[in-house]
Every structure is written in C-alpha cells, then in structure tokens.
C-alpha positions in Angstrom: 11.7 -13.1 93.0 9.8 -15.3 90.5 11.0 -17.7 87.8 9.6 -18.5 84.4 10.6 -21.4 82.1 10.4 -20.7 78.4 10.5 -23.5 75.9 10.9 -22.4 72.3 12.7 -23.2 69.0 16.5 -23.1 69.5 16.9 -20.6 66.6 15.0 -18.0 68.7 17.5 -18.1 71.6 19.2 -14.7 70.8 15.8 -12.9 70.4 14.5 -14.5 73.6 17.5 -13.7 75.7 17.5 -10.1 74.6 13.8 -9.7 75.3 14.2 -11.2 78.8 17.0 -8.8 79.6 15.0 -5.9 78.3 12.1 -6.9 80.5 14.3 -6.8 83.6 15.5 -10.4 84.2 18.0 -10.9 87.0 19.5 -13.9 85.3 18.9 -16.6 82.8 19.8 -20.3 82.7 19.9 -22.5 79.6 18.4 -25.9 80.3 18.2 -29.2 78.4 15.2 -29.6 76.1 14.1 -31.9 73.2 16.0 -31.6 69.9 15.8 -28.3 68.1 14.1 -26.6 71.1 15.6 -24.6 73.9 14.5 -24.1 77.6 15.4 -20.8 79.2 14.9 -20.3 83.0 14.5 -16.6 83.7 14.4 -14.9 87.1 12.6 -11.6 87.7 12.6 -9.5 90.9 8.9 -8.9 90.9 5.8 -9.8 92.9 3.3 -12.5 92.0 0.6 -10.0 91.0 3.0 -8.7 88.3 3.4 -12.0 86.6 0.4 -11.7 84.2 1.7 -8.4 82.7 5.2 -9.9 82.3 3.9 -13.1 80.6 1.8 -10.9 78.2 4.8 -8.9 77.3 6.8 -12.1 76.5 4.0 -13.6 74.5 3.7 -10.4 72.3 7.3 -11.0 71.1 7.7 -14.8 71.5 4.3 -16.2 70.4 6.0 -19.6 69.7 7.2 -20.0 73.3 5.6 -22.1 76.0 5.8 -20.3 79.3 5.4 -21.9 82.8 6.2 -21.0 86.4 9.3 -22.6 88.0 10.8 -22.8 91.4 13.3 -20.2 92.5 16.7 -21.3 94.0 18.6 -18.9 96.3 21.1 -17.4 93.8 22.7 -14.0 93.6 22.7 -13.6 89.8 24.6 -10.3 89.7 27.4 -11.8 91.8 27.5 -14.9 89.5 27.7 -12.7 86.4 30.6 -10.7 88.0 32.5 -13.9 88.6 32.6 -14.5 84.9 33.1 -10.9 83.8 36.6 -10.2 82.4 38.2 -7.3 80.5 37.7 -7.3 76.7 38.0 -5.0 73.7 35.2 -3.4 71.7 36.6 -1.5 68.8 39.3 0.8 70.2 37.8 0.6 73.7 38.8 -1.7 76.5 36.0 -2.6 78.9 37.3 -3.3 82.4 35.5 -4.6 85.5 35.2 -1.9 88.1 36.8 -4.1 90.7 39.9 -5.0 88.7 42.9 -3.0 89.9 44.7 -1.3 87.0 46.9 1.7 86.8 47.5 4.2 84.0 44.2 3.5 82.1 44.1 5.1 78.7 41.4 7.4 77.4 39.7 4.5 75.6 39.3 2.4 78.8 35.9 2.2 80.5 35.2 0.7 83.9 31.9 -1.2 84.1 30.1 -2.6 87.1 27.5 -5.1 85.8 24.1 -4.9 87.4 20.5 -5.3 86.2 20.7 -2.5 83.6 21.4 -3.5 80.0 24.7 -2.7 78.4 28.1 -4.0 79.6 29.6 -4.2 76.0 29.3 -8.0 75.8 26.1 -8.0 73.6 26.5 -7.7 69.9 24.0 -4.8 69.7 26.1 -2.7 72.1 29.3 -3.6 70.2 27.7 -2.5 66.9 26.8 0.8 68.5 30.4 1.4 69.7 31.8 0.6 66.3 29.3 2.9 64.5 30.0 5.7 66.9 33.7 5.4 66.3 33.1 5.6 62.5 31.0 8.7 62.9 33.6 10.3 65.1 36.3 9.6 62.5 34.2 11.4 59.8 33.3 14.6 61.8 33.0 15.8 65.4 30.1 14.1 67.2 28.8 17.3 68.7 25.8 16.9 70.9 24.8 13.2 71.5 21.6 11.7 73.1 21.6 8.1 74.3 17.9 7.0 74.5 17.3 3.9 76.6 20.8 4.2 78.0 20.8 1.3 80.4 24.3 1.4 82.0 25.2 4.5 80.1 28.1 2.8 78.3 27.3 4.2 74.9 26.9 7.7 76.3 30.4 7.3 77.9 31.8 6.0 74.6 30.4 9.2 72.9 32.0 11.4 75.6 35.4 9.7 75.2 35.1 10.1 71.4 35.0 13.8 71.9 31.3 14.7 71.9 30.8 18.2 73.2 27.7 17.4 75.2 26.1 14.0 76.0 22.8 13.1 77.7 21.8 9.6 78.9 18.0 9.1 78.9 16.0 6.2 80.4 12.8 5.6 82.2 14.0 2.8 84.5 15.3 3.8 88.0 18.0 1.2 88.1 19.3 2.2 84.7 19.4 5.9 85.8 21.3 4.9 88.9 23.7 2.8 86.8 24.4 5.7 84.4 25.3 7.9 87.3 27.5 5.2 88.9 29.4 4.6 85.6 29.8 8.3 84.9 31.5 8.7 88.4 33.6 5.5 87.9 34.9 6.9 84.7 35.3 10.6 85.6 32.8 11.7 82.9 30.3 14.5 83.4 27.0 12.9 82.2 23.6 14.5 82.6 21.0 11.8 83.2 17.4 12.3 82.1 14.4 10.3 83.4 12.2 10.2 80.3 10.1 7.9 78.1 11.9 7.8 74.8 12.3 11.2 73.3 9.1 12.8 74.6 11.0 15.0 77.0 13.5 16.2 74.5 13.2 19.2 72.2 13.3 18.0 68.5 16.6 18.7 66.7 18.5 19.6 69.9 21.1 16.8 69.3 23.4 16.2 66.4 23.6 12.4 67.0 21.1 10.0 68.4 21.9 6.5 69.8 18.9 4.2 70.4 19.9 0.6 71.3 16.3 -0.6 71.9 14.3 -3.3 70.2 12.8 -3.4 66.7 9.2 -3.1 67.7 9.9 -0.1 69.9 12.1 1.6 67.2 9.3 1.1 64.7 6.6 2.4 67.1 8.6 5.5 68.0 10.1 6.1 64.6 8.6 9.6 64.1 9.4 10.6 67.7 13.0 9.3 67.5 13.6 10.6 64.0 12.8 14.2 65.2 15.6 14.1 67.8 18.7 14.1 65.7 20.0 16.8 63.4 22.7 14.8 61.6 23.1 11.1 62.4 21.4 8.3 64.3 22.6 4.8 65.4 19.7 2.4 65.8 20.3 -1.1 67.3 18.7 -3.9 69.2 17.3 -5.5 66.1 17.8 -8.9 64.5 19.0 -9.1 60.9 15.5 -10.3 59.9 14.1 -7.0 61.2 16.3 -4.7 59.3 13.8 -4.0 56.4 11.0 -3.2 58.8 13.0 -0.7 60.8 14.5 0.8 57.6 11.0 1.4 56.2 9.9 3.0 59.5 12.8 5.5 59.2 12.9 6.0 55.4 11.6 9.6 55.8 14.8 10.5 57.6 17.3 8.4 55.5 16.0 6.2 52.7 19.3 4.2 52.5 20.9 3.9 55.9 24.2 2.0 56.4 23.6 -1.5 57.8 26.1 -3.3 60.0 25.7 -6.9 61.2 27.3 -9.0 63.9 26.0 -12.6 64.1 22.2 -12.4 64.2 22.2 -8.8 65.2 22.1 -5.6 63.1 22.4 -1.9 63.5 21.5 1.0 61.2 23.4 4.2 60.8 21.2 7.0 59.5 22.3 10.2 57.9 19.5 12.8 58.0 18.2 13.7 54.6 18.5 17.4 53.9 15.4 18.8 52.1 
C-alpha cells in the first residue's frame, strides 16, 4: 500500500475524487489546506515501482494538482466505508448493504457489498444512469443491455430488474469482474460477465442499449467504438457538466441532440441512435 497527497483547487474536488476511484484507490481522506485549496490523501494497493505510472495518470487529468508521497497508516478502508454505508433510495430502487438483515425485499431492492470496484449507487454519475435507465424502460422494453466498465455491476443489475431480456457486464479489472459475479449472486440475477477492454470484444449492434459510466476522456477516445455497440439507446456518464459539449460532439454521428441530465457537478447523456 502507498499513499499520495494531492493539493489542488477546492473546486476540483469532485473531479479528483472520481479520478482517484477510477484509478483504484482503496480510500481517500480530505485534509486541511490553505484557503480555496484542498488536500486529498489517497491510498493505493500497489508496489513502489508502480508509482510513476500512477502519478503520470493523475497528472494527465489533474495538471493543476501538486502530488507528493505520504506515510501510510494501518487502516482497513473497505471496513471503514462499510461502517458508514446505509440503505438509501435511487429512483425507484432501494440500495441495501449486503449484511443488513431484511425480509420480503421487493423487486426494486438491490443488495450491495462495497469493495474496491466503483459503483455502490452513492455517486451522482451512478444515480444518473439509474434514473435514465428507468426512463428508457418506461418508454419501451430495454431488450439486450451491455454495461461497459461495469464496476460492481449495479447498473447491469438495475437493467435486469427493469425487465431487460439479456444483460452483460463488461470490465477489464479483475476485482470489478469478481464484484459483478458476487452481486449477481447476492441478488439472484443471471449476469454473464465479460473480461474485455471497452467494446473491442463485442460484436457491433448486438445490444439494444449501452450503459457506459466511464470518464469523459475515455468516452471521447472510444466514441466510435462505443457508438457501434448499441442499436437503439445509450447512457453515457462519468462526465462533469463542463465536459458535456466535448462528449456530445464526439458522439454527434450517433445522436446530434442527446438528452442531458445533471446532478450537482455531474452529467449524463442519453443518446437515441439516429436512423439513416
């Protein structure tokens, strides 16, 4: 385990926290810093020789951050997060800790066991995806759904509970894949799990609906690849409100005027494929 301290403008907190989780942090502390700045202490379960690559990845997205090494206390961050994790609602769904004893759970209840994979439903980008999936399901049957960068698999499980006929969760991270399988079992959902980098292992047009809760730079870089995956609709999230126009331009060949939904500093796009 190593620790990095990032000092950056306070306005960049949400973007920094999201990036650190995407890069695999095991936990983040907010520390005191001079006025209008913020210090984040992030822990990573990696070896010393992996630090330069990690720092480079952070600098690419947070050029205005100062990064320095820090001491590592003996803390179980997953256990600490569990201590503060309580049931809550997202749209019509109730997210329930896996260890909380409850009987007679309804069809819109999902048991979640927080770990290192992203997606417990607490983040705005995950919540936006849930809300947009609900709206799509109200309009027409979801059909076949692909969740790219699935993390814990929560969005794939939501799609299944909303009546999707076939759902696949895809990720290239071993912990995420294990988390998807665990949550499928916890919730009694049949969920095929695919180890893949983006959509490169998927036949174009095989799925009706795509869910991609990634980050704006990755969405933009993979726009052509991701756009080829869905036949009808796509939910794209993981972007800040200031990144909406860039992502929208990247996907304009598929939908020149996607629906935009915002929650705090975060945004999501709902694309309807243009029929030529």
